C-alpha positions as CSV (number, residue, x, y, z in Angstrom):
1,X,238.6,-8.2,61.6
2,X,235.4,-7.4,63.9
3,X,235.1,-6.0,67.2
4,X,234.6,-9.7,68.4
5,X,237.3,-11.3,67.1
6,X,239.4,-8.6,69.1
7,X,237.0,-9.8,72.0
8,X,237.5,-13.4,72.3
9,X,241.8,-12.9,71.1
10,X,242.0,-10.6,74.2
11,X,240.5,-12.7,76.4
12,X,242.8,-15.9,75.1
13,X,246.1,-13.4,75.0
14,X,245.2,-12.7,79.2
15,X,245.3,-16.3,80.0
16,X,248.4,-16.8,78.0
17,X,250.9,-14.2,77.7
18,X,252.4,-12.8,81.0
19,X,251.4,-10.1,82.4
20,X,254.5,-7.4,82.7
21,X,252.7,-4.8,85.0
22,X,252.4,-7.4,87.5
23,X,255.9,-8.2,87.7
24,X,255.9,-4.8,88.0
25,X,258.5,-4.5,85.1
26,X,259.9,-1.4,83.9
27,X,259.6,-0.2,80.0
28,X,262.7,1.6,79.8
29,X,264.1,-1.6,81.1
30,X,262.8,-4.0,79.0
31,X,263.7,-6.1,76.3
32,X,263.4,-6.6,73.2
33,X,260.5,-9.8,73.1
34,X,258.8,-7.6,75.6
35,X,257.6,-4.0,74.0
36,X,256.9,-6.4,71.6
37,X,254.3,-8.8,73.8
38,X,253.3,-5.1,75.0
39,X,253.0,-3.5,72.2
40,X,250.4,-6.8,70.7
41,X,248.5,-6.5,73.7
42,X,247.9,-2.7,73.8
43,X,246.4,-3.0,69.8
44,X,244.4,-6.3,70.4
45,X,243.2,-3.9,73.8
46,X,242.3,-0.7,71.5
47,X,240.5,-3.3,68.5
48,X,238.4,-4.9,71.0
49,X,237.5,-1.7,73.1
50,X,236.6,0.3,69.7
51,X,235.7,3.7,69.0
52,X,232.8,4.4,71.6
53,X,229.9,7.1,70.4
């Protein structure tokens, strides 16, 4: 998968998925589905940024 694909996916996620940082969600108090969304968003963001050389 290309970096461009992940950039587009990250923009879609920003609109569609909830922002837990704005809600001040504590990771220790998060439910499993919230942790799954956080992990997914982290993965997509990491792939969209890619390696900078």
